[in-house]
C-alpha positions in Angstrom: -120.3 -70.6 167.2 -118.1 -71.9 164.4 -120.2 -70.2 161.8 -120.1 -66.9 163.6 -116.4 -67.2 164.1 -115.7 -67.9 160.4 -118.0 -65.2 159.2 -116.4 -62.6 161.5 -112.9 -63.8 160.4 -113.9 -63.5 156.7 -115.3 -60.0 157.2 -112.2 -58.9 159.1 -109.9 -60.1 156.3 -112.0 -58.4 153.6 -112.1 -55.2 155.5 -108.4 -55.4 156.1 -107.8 -55.9 152.3 -110.0 -53.0 151.5 -108.6 -50.7 154.1 -105.0 -51.8 153.6 -103.3 -49.1 151.5 -100.7 -51.5 150.0 -103.3 -53.7 148.5 -105.2 -50.7 147.1 -102.0 -49.4 145.4 -101.3 -52.8 144.0 -104.8 -53.0 142.5 -104.4 -49.5 141.0 -101.0 -50.4 139.5 -102.5 -53.5 137.9 -105.4 -51.5 136.4 -102.9 -48.9 135.0 -100.7 -51.6 133.5 -103.7 -53.3 132.0 -104.9 -50.1 130.4 -101.4 -49.4 129.0 -101.2 -52.9 127.6 -104.6 -52.5 125.9 -103.5 -49.2 124.4 -100.2 -50.7 123.1 -102.1 -53.7 121.7 -104.4 -51.3 119.9 -101.4 -49.4 118.4 -99.7 -52.6 117.4 -102.9 -53.8 115.7 -103.2 -50.5 113.8 -99.5 -50.7 112.7 -100.0 -54.3 111.6 -103.0 -53.3 109.6 -101.1 -50.5 107.9 -98.2 -52.8 107.1 -100.7 -55.3 105.6 -102.3 -52.6 103.5 -98.9 -51.4 102.3 -97.8 -55.0 101.5 -101.0 -55.6 99.5 -100.4 -52.3 97.5 -96.7 -53.3 96.8 -97.9 -56.7 95.7 -100.3 -55.2 93.2 -97.5 -52.9 91.8 -94.8 -55.5 91.7 -97.0 -58.0 89.9 -96.9 -55.7 86.9 -93.2 -56.2 86.5 -92.5 -59.9 87.2 -93.0 -62.6 89.8 -89.6 -61.9 91.2 -90.7 -58.6 92.6 -93.5 -60.1 94.8 -93.2 -59.3 98.5 -92.5 -62.5 100.5 -95.6 -63.5 102.5 -95.4 -64.4 106.2 -95.9 -68.0 107.0 -98.7 -68.9 109.5 -96.0 -69.8 112.1 -94.3 -66.4 111.9 -97.6 -64.5 111.8 -98.9 -66.4 114.8 -95.7 -66.0 116.7 -95.6 -62.3 116.0 -99.2 -61.9 117.1 -98.9 -64.1 120.1 -96.3 -61.9 121.5 -98.7 -59.0 121.5 -101.1 -60.5 124.1 -100.6 -61.2 127.8 -99.1 -59.3 130.6 -95.7 -58.0 129.4 -93.4 -55.4 130.6 -92.7 -52.0 128.9 -89.2 -53.2 127.8 -90.7 -56.2 126.0 -93.3 -54.1 124.2 -90.6 -51.6 123.1 -88.5 -54.6 121.9 -91.4 -55.9 119.9 -92.1 -52.5 118.4 -88.4 -52.2 117.3 -88.6 -55.7 115.7 -91.7 -54.7 113.8 -90.1 -51.5 112.5 -87.0 -53.5 111.5 -89.1 -56.0 109.6 -90.9 -53.1 107.9 -87.6 -51.6 106.8 -86.4 -54.9 105.5 -89.5 -55.3 103.4 -89.1 -51.8 102.0 -85.4 -52.5 101.0 -86.4 -55.8 99.4 -89.1 -54.1 97.4 -86.6 -51.4 96.2 -84.1 -54.1 95.2 -86.9 -55.9 93.3 -87.8 -52.7 91.5 -84.2 -52.0 90.5 -83.7 -55.6 89.2 -87.0 -55.2 87.2 -85.7 -52.0 85.6 -82.4 -53.6 84.7 -84.2 -56.5 83.0 -86.5 -54.1 81.2 -83.4 -52.1 79.9 -81.7 -55.3 78.8 -84.9 -56.4 76.9 -85.1 -53.0 75.3 -81.5 -53.1 74.2 -82.1 -56.6 72.8 -85.1 -55.3 70.9 -83.1 -52.3 69.6 -80.3 -54.5 68.2 -82.3 -54.3 64.9 -84.0 -57.5 63.8 -82.3 -59.6 61.2 -84.0 -61.8 58.8 -85.9 -64.8 60.2 -83.7 -67.1 58.2 -80.6 -65.7 59.8 -82.3 -66.3 63.2 -83.0 -69.9 62.2 -79.4 -70.3 61.1 -78.1 -69.1 64.4 -80.2 -71.8 66.1 -78.6 -74.4 63.9 -74.8 -73.5 63.9 -73.8 -76.4 61.7 -76.1 -75.2 58.9 -75.0 -71.6 59.3 -71.4 -72.5 59.1 -71.9 -74.4 55.8 -74.2 -71.9 54.1 -73.5 -68.4 55.4 -70.5 -66.4 54.3 -68.0 -64.9 56.9 -69.1 -61.4 56.2 -72.8 -62.4 56.8 -71.8 -64.1 60.1 -69.9 -61.0 61.2 -72.8 -58.7 60.4 -75.3 -61.0 62.3 -73.0 -61.1 65.3 -72.6 -57.3 65.4 -76.3 -56.6 64.8 -75.9 -53.0 63.5 -78.4 -51.2 61.4 -76.7 -50.0 58.2 -79.2 -47.1 58.0 -78.1 -45.5 61.3 -75.2 -43.0 61.3 -72.5 -44.4 63.6 -69.5 -42.3 62.3 -69.2 -40.6 65.6 -68.7 -43.9 67.5 -65.4 -45.6 67.7 -65.0 -48.3 65.1 -61.8 -50.4 64.9 -62.6 -51.7 61.4 -63.3 -48.2 60.1 -60.2 -46.8 61.7 -58.1 -49.7 60.3 -59.6 -49.0 56.8 -59.0 -45.2 57.1 -55.4 -45.8 58.2 -54.9 -48.3 55.3 -56.4 -45.8 52.8 -54.3 -43.0 54.2 -51.1 -45.0 53.8 -52.1 -45.9 50.3 -52.8 -42.3 49.3 -49.5 -41.2 50.9 -47.7 -43.9 48.9 -49.3 -42.8 45.7 -48.5 -39.2 46.4 -44.8 -40.0 47.1 -44.7 -42.0 43.9 -46.2 -39.1 41.9 -43.6 -36.7 43.5 -40.8 -39.1 42.6 -42.0 -39.1 39.0 -42.2 -35.3 39.1 -38.6 -35.1 40.3 -37.5 -37.3 37.3 -39.1 -35.0 34.8 -36.7 -33.2 32.5 -36.5 -29.4 32.4 -34.7 -27.0 30.1 -33.6 -23.7 31.7 -32.1 -20.9 29.7 -29.5 -18.7 31.4 -26.9 -16.0 30.7 -23.3 -16.0 31.8 -22.9 -12.5 33.3 -19.5 -10.8 33.1 -20.8 -7.4 32.2 -22.5 -8.6 29.0 -25.0 -11.4 28.1 -23.8 -14.8 26.9 -27.0 -16.9 26.4 -26.9 -20.6 27.1 -29.3 -23.5 28.0 -28.9 -26.4 30.3 -31.0 -29.6 30.7 -31.7 -30.8 34.2 -34.2 -32.8 36.2 -36.7 -31.1 38.5 -35.3 -33.0 41.4 -31.8 -31.7 40.8 -30.3 -29.0 43.1 -29.1 -25.6 42.0 -25.5 -26.8 42.4 -26.2 -29.6 39.9 -27.6 -27.0 37.4 -24.5 -24.8 37.9 -22.2 -27.8 37.3 -23.9 -28.6 34.0 -23.9 -24.9 33.0 -20.1 -24.7 33.6 -19.6 -27.5 31.1 -21.1 -25.4 28.3 -19.2 -22.3 29.4 -15.7 -23.7 29.7 -15.3 -24.1 26.0 -15.7 -20.3 25.4 -14.7 -18.7 28.6 -11.3 -19.4 30.0 -11.9 -17.7 33.4 -14.4 -20.4 34.4 -12.3 -23.4 33.3 -10.7 -24.0 36.7 -13.4 -22.6 39.0 -15.6 -24.8 41.3 -19.3 -24.7 41.8 -18.9 -22.9 45.1 -17.3 -20.0 43.3 -20.4 -19.4 41.1 -23.5 -17.4 42.0 -26.9 -18.3 40.5 -29.3 -15.4 40.3 -33.0 -15.8 39.4 -34.7 -12.5 38.6 -33.0 -10.4 41.3 -32.6 -13.1 44.0 -29.3 -15.0 44.6 -30.5 -18.6 45.1 -28.8 -21.0 47.6 -27.2 -24.0 45.9 -28.7 -26.7 48.2 -32.3 -26.0 47.1 -33.8 -28.2 44.4 -36.1 -27.0 41.6 -38.7 -29.4 43.0 -38.6 -27.6 46.4 -39.1 -24.2 44.7 -42.0 -25.6 42.6 -43.7 -27.5 45.4 -43.7 -24.5 47.8 -44.4 -22.0 45.0 -41.5 -19.8 45.8 -41.9 -16.4 44.3 -40.5 -12.9 44.1 -43.1 -10.1 44.5 -45.9 -12.5 43.5 -44.1 -14.0 40.4 -43.1 -17.6 40.7 -39.4 -18.3 40.2 -40.1 -21.5 38.2 -43.4 -21.9 36.5 -43.0 -24.9 34.2 -45.3 -25.9 31.3 -44.1 -29.4 30.7 -40.3 -29.4 30.3 -40.0 -25.7 29.5 -40.6 -22.6 31.6 -43.6 -20.3 30.8 -42.4 -17.0 29.5 -38.8 -18.2 29.7 -36.3 -15.3 29.4 -32.7 -16.3 29.6 -31.8 -13.0 31.2 -34.0 -14.0 34.2 -31.4 -16.6 35.2 -27.8 -15.4 35.5 -24.6 -17.1 36.4 -21.6 -15.1 37.5 -18.3 -15.5 39.3 -18.5 -14.7 43.0 -15.3 -12.6 42.7 -16.9 -10.6 39.9 -20.0 -9.9 42.2 -17.8 -8.8 45.1 -16.1 -6.2 42.7 -19.3 -4.9 41.1 -22.0 -5.3 43.9 -22.2 -1.5 44.1 -22.9 -1.2 40.4 -26.2 -1.9 38.6 -27.5 -4.6 38.1 -25.5 -6.3 40.9 -26.5 -3.6 43.3 -30.2 -4.8 43.0 -29.5 -8.4 43.8 -30.6 -9.7 47.2 -30.1 -12.9 49.2 -32.8 -15.5 49.1 -35.1 -15.3 52.3 -37.6 -18.2 52.8 -39.9 -16.0 54.9 -39.9 -13.2 52.4 -40.2 -15.4 49.4 -43.0 -17.5 50.9 -41.2 -20.8 51.1 -41.8 -23.3 53.9 -39.1 -25.9 53.9 
């Protein structure tokens, strides 16, 4: 009786489990979750294999640069911990979290690889620059290794050239160079000083200028001046020679005299040096073309001295009617 009762009880319970719809739904859900878990495990395994293949390729490429570019390997503890999380019954949220962590780790690996490549490129550029600094003699290299010996044997210019490391055969004129600029400035100042000294010597040179005192007739005279003297100085010396023979100029001042060169009334503040330096001319003919102390083709009638009062009375009569005032723009003078 007991056996019959137990067997009937067992059959009832089994049939109730089979026929109970809640137990059947639970079994279906378990099978569905199991299948999803298996699919996700397969996808994770595929991703892991792809990451391992990419890491091996990166390792092969980075080994050509240097050991610093090698991709860090996973330790057994980390690899086992990452793979252990991929097995067992887990929820969908846990699987998504694990997937995000794997993607983040992959991005970190890629960033680390890019940084390693950049650092390798920088080191390569530095090595190229060092190789392009133009090899010096081996003896100089040995001297640099022993500074005491180099200080005692090498000259300052040699130490300076070894420190700079320039190739003298390369044109570097287009590059900024403090030493070259300092040399050019010094040379420019030296040339300017020499030019000024030459001009001062030119101003001290003597010049003999013939002229005529014009009062309606010619009275030929000569006056000796320096090329640095002004027209007013020349008139003052000319008056000294005229006062002995012409009473009308004995008490006149320099401002009451007019100096005419060719047909141009010259201002008294100009110097002969100014006119010579700027090549002042009248219709293409230089006012003062000196050959040593004397003028070339010197004609005393080309230089005239007359009283300003006489000019005011006779400026409508030839030759005073042809005289014109000096104009720097017209006579090509840039003062």
